[in-house]
C-alpha positions in Angstrom: 153.8 64.8 130.8 156.7 66.8 129.5 156.5 70.6 129.8 158.6 72.8 127.5 158.6 76.6 127.9 157.9 78.6 124.7 157.6 82.3 125.3 156.4 84.3 128.3 153.4 82.4 129.8 153.2 80.0 126.9 154.1 76.3 127.4 154.1 73.2 125.2 152.8 70.1 127.0 153.6 66.7 125.5 151.5 63.7 126.6 152.0 60.1 125.8 148.4 59.2 125.0 148.5 55.7 126.5 149.1 57.4 129.9 146.2 60.0 129.5 142.8 59.3 131.0 139.7 59.8 128.8 138.5 62.5 131.2 141.7 64.5 131.0 140.9 68.2 131.1 143.4 69.2 128.4 140.7 69.2 125.6 137.7 71.5 125.3 134.3 70.0 125.6 133.4 70.8 122.0 136.6 69.4 120.5 136.2 67.5 117.2 135.4 63.9 117.9 138.5 62.6 116.1 140.7 64.8 118.4 139.1 63.6 121.7 141.3 61.5 123.9 138.9 58.5 123.8 139.0 58.4 120.0 142.7 59.0 119.7 143.2 56.0 121.9 141.3 53.8 119.5 143.8 54.4 116.8 146.1 51.4 117.0 149.7 52.6 116.7 152.8 51.7 118.6 153.5 55.3 119.8 151.0 58.2 120.1 151.5 61.7 121.3 149.4 64.7 122.1 151.1 68.1 121.8 149.2 70.8 123.6 149.6 74.6 123.8 149.1 75.9 127.4 148.6 79.5 128.5 149.7 79.6 132.1 148.2 83.0 132.8 144.7 81.7 132.1 145.5 78.1 133.1 144.0 76.7 129.9 144.8 74.9 126.7 144.2 76.6 123.4 145.7 74.3 120.8 146.4 70.5 120.2 148.1 68.4 117.7 147.9 64.5 118.0 150.8 62.7 116.3 151.2 58.9 115.8 154.6 57.3 115.3 155.6 54.1 113.5 159.4 53.7 113.5 160.6 56.9 111.9 157.3 57.9 110.2 154.7 60.2 111.7 151.0 60.4 111.0 148.1 62.6 112.0 145.7 60.9 112.1 146.6 57.2 112.0 143.1 55.7 111.7 140.5 58.5 111.4 139.0 60.8 108.8 141.3 63.6 109.8 143.9 64.9 112.3 146.3 67.8 112.4 146.3 70.8 114.6 143.2 72.4 116.2 143.3 75.7 117.9 141.2 78.6 119.0 140.6 81.1 116.1 141.6 84.0 118.3 145.0 82.6 119.1 147.8 85.0 118.1 149.4 83.8 114.8 153.0 84.2 116.0 152.2 82.0 119.1 150.5 79.3 116.9 153.5 79.3 114.5 155.9 79.1 117.4 154.0 76.1 118.8 154.0 74.3 115.4 157.7 75.0 114.9 158.5 73.5 118.3 156.5 70.4 117.5 158.5 69.9 114.3 161.8 70.4 116.2 160.8 67.9 118.8 159.7 65.4 116.2 163.0 65.6 114.3 165.4 65.9 117.2 163.8 63.8 119.9 161.5 61.4 118.1 164.1 61.2 115.2 161.3 61.2 112.6 162.2 61.2 108.9 158.8 62.0 107.4 155.3 63.1 108.4 151.8 62.9 106.8 149.1 65.3 108.1 145.4 65.0 106.9 143.5 68.1 107.8 139.7 68.4 108.4 137.6 69.9 105.5 138.2 73.6 105.2 134.5 74.3 105.7 134.8 73.1 109.4 137.0 76.1 110.4 138.0 78.4 107.5 140.2 80.7 109.6 142.2 77.9 111.1 142.5 76.1 107.7 143.9 79.2 106.1 146.5 79.7 108.8 147.6 76.1 108.7 147.8 76.1 104.9 150.0 79.2 105.0 152.2 77.7 107.7 152.7 74.4 106.0 153.5 75.9 102.6 156.0 78.3 104.3 157.7 75.5 106.0 158.2 73.4 102.9 155.4 70.9 103.2 154.1 69.4 100.0 150.5 68.3 99.1 150.2 64.6 99.2 146.5 64.4 98.3 143.8 66.9 97.4 140.2 65.8 98.0 137.0 67.7 97.2 134.6 67.6 100.1 130.9 68.6 99.8 128.7 70.0 102.6 125.5 71.9 103.4 125.8 75.2 105.3 122.5 74.5 107.0 121.9 77.8 108.8 122.7 79.8 105.6 120.8 77.6 103.1 117.2 77.8 104.3 115.1 74.9 103.3 116.5 71.7 101.8 114.5 72.2 98.6 115.7 75.7 98.0 118.8 74.8 96.0 117.7 71.5 94.7 118.0 70.9 91.0 114.7 70.3 89.2 115.7 66.7 88.4 116.2 65.9 92.0 112.9 67.6 92.9 111.1 65.1 90.6 112.8 62.2 92.4 111.9 63.6 95.7 108.2 64.0 94.7 108.3 60.3 93.6 109.5 59.3 97.0 106.8 61.3 98.8 104.2 59.0 97.1 105.6 55.9 98.8 105.0 54.9 102.4 108.5 55.6 103.6 109.2 56.6 107.1 112.3 58.3 108.6 113.9 56.9 111.8 116.9 57.7 113.9 118.2 54.8 115.9 121.2 53.5 117.8 121.6 49.9 116.8 118.0 48.7 116.1 118.5 48.3 112.3 122.3 48.3 112.2 122.8 44.8 111.0 120.2 45.2 108.2 121.6 48.6 107.3 125.2 47.2 107.2 124.2 44.5 104.8 122.8 47.2 102.4 126.0 49.2 102.8 128.2 46.2 102.2 126.2 45.1 99.1 126.3 48.6 97.8 130.1 48.8 98.1 130.4 45.4 96.6 128.4 46.3 93.5 130.5 49.4 93.0 133.7 47.5 93.7 134.6 49.9 96.5 136.3 48.8 99.7 134.4 49.2 103.0 136.4 50.9 105.7 134.7 49.2 108.7 133.5 45.7 109.5 130.1 45.3 111.2 131.8 44.5 114.5 134.0 47.7 114.3 130.9 49.8 113.5 129.0 48.3 116.4 131.9 49.0 118.7 131.9 52.7 117.7 128.2 52.9 118.5 128.9 51.4 121.9 132.1 53.5 122.6 130.7 56.8 121.4 126.9 56.6 122.1 126.5 60.4 121.9 128.3 60.7 118.6 126.9 57.9 116.4 123.4 57.6 115.1 121.9 55.4 112.4 119.6 57.2 109.9 117.1 55.0 108.1 114.3 55.3 105.6 111.9 52.4 106.1 109.2 50.9 103.9 106.1 50.8 106.1 104.3 48.5 103.6 107.1 45.9 103.8 107.6 45.2 107.5 109.8 48.3 107.9 112.4 47.1 105.4 115.4 49.5 105.3 115.1 51.5 102.0 118.0 53.9 102.5 120.5 54.4 105.3 123.5 56.3 106.5 125.6 56.6 109.7 125.5 60.0 111.3 128.6 61.1 113.2 128.5 64.1 115.5 131.9 65.7 114.9 131.0 68.4 117.5 127.9 70.5 118.5 128.0 72.3 115.1 129.0 69.6 112.6 127.3 66.4 111.6 129.0 63.9 109.2 126.9 61.8 106.7 128.9 58.6 106.5 128.6 55.3 104.6 125.3 56.1 102.8 123.6 53.4 100.8 120.3 52.6 99.1 118.6 49.2 99.1 119.1 47.9 95.5 115.4 46.9 95.3 114.4 50.6 95.8 117.1 52.3 93.6 114.5 53.4 91.1 113.2 55.9 93.7 116.6 57.4 94.5 115.5 57.2 98.2 118.8 58.8 99.5 117.4 62.2 98.5 114.4 61.8 100.8 116.7 60.4 103.5 119.0 63.4 103.2 116.0 65.8 103.3 114.9 64.3 106.6 118.5 64.4 108.0 118.9 68.0 106.9 115.7 69.0 108.6 116.6 67.2 111.8 120.1 68.7 111.8 118.6 72.2 111.4 116.3 71.6 114.4 119.3 70.5 116.4 121.1 73.7 115.5 124.0 72.1 113.5 125.8 74.5 111.2 127.4 72.0 108.8 126.1 68.8 107.3 129.2 67.1 105.9 128.5 64.9 102.9 132.1 63.7 102.6 134.5 63.6 99.8 133.7 63.0 96.1 137.2 62.0 95.2 139.3 59.0 96.1 143.0 59.6 96.5 142.5 62.8 94.5 140.7 61.1 91.6 137.4 62.7 90.8 134.1 60.8 90.9 132.3 63.1 88.5 128.9 61.3 88.9 129.0 61.7 92.7 130.1 65.3 92.3 127.2 66.1 90.0 124.8 64.4 92.4 125.9 66.5 95.3 126.0 69.7 93.2 122.4 69.0 92.2 121.5 68.8 95.8 122.8 72.3 96.3 125.9 71.3 98.3 129.0 73.5 98.5 132.5 72.3 98.0 135.7 72.8 100.0 139.1 71.3 100.1 140.4 68.5 102.3 144.1 68.4 102.1 146.8 65.9 103.1 150.3 67.3 103.6 153.7 65.6 103.5 157.2 66.5 104.5 160.5 64.5 104.8 163.5 65.6 106.7 
């Protein structure tokens, strides 16, 4: 670990991630999954760093920024849905900006970086922090590389799932209720069958799949408290998977709806709506605040059909931004 004094009792600690233990105390217990040491270490890159802001008076860390290096290019994240800086919302803005400025100085002067790409979390996750980061990055000459539209439910503010549902989706939901479909949450019991449906769904839509079955299985093993499989099963057909999605616990307040897919034989029922209703109710019982439905754009290009579907569900939109800078 390298310690660099910043101002008064503030210090910047720089960790080489391959030397940091999974149980290292530098990160708060409720840190986003993709900022936790164990997940950062799964991102395969030749060099990986964790920049942390330490307040010596209180003996605690209040901000972190993971950065991955390949030759003279930097990335945050390298292989994850998002990276960038995370910090306590009460952190003084001048200290935050000082921390970020010193990271940039270290990257250019010591790491000899020529460019950096930073993909931030959806703004709905932490609106205050997102606003401060956006202001800082614009002020420091960063450019937008990609702008994605991300949809979510604010579960605690929305009330019941049906409350904002469009009448066309209500009809589809009523049709599903007539079937003998059952909701299940599992670890890996139906994972292979579910993955086949996900794979076939992506293949029909000519969309790439981001994870192999083996990679997905490994995530369930490595992060058993963060990955769940949500399934809608047909009780009349030997519990065939009708609709499925992977649920990723980002932290205690945010759950991510990932890789959703419907069994082609059941598409006429639009079963994903019923599956989402069950997931929504479960997430509300578990006191999650945000149910993240993911982006409805791909490299900034709009998928208007998917956007309309999420709007009809009553989901809200926020930005998910990727920033770029060259030196």
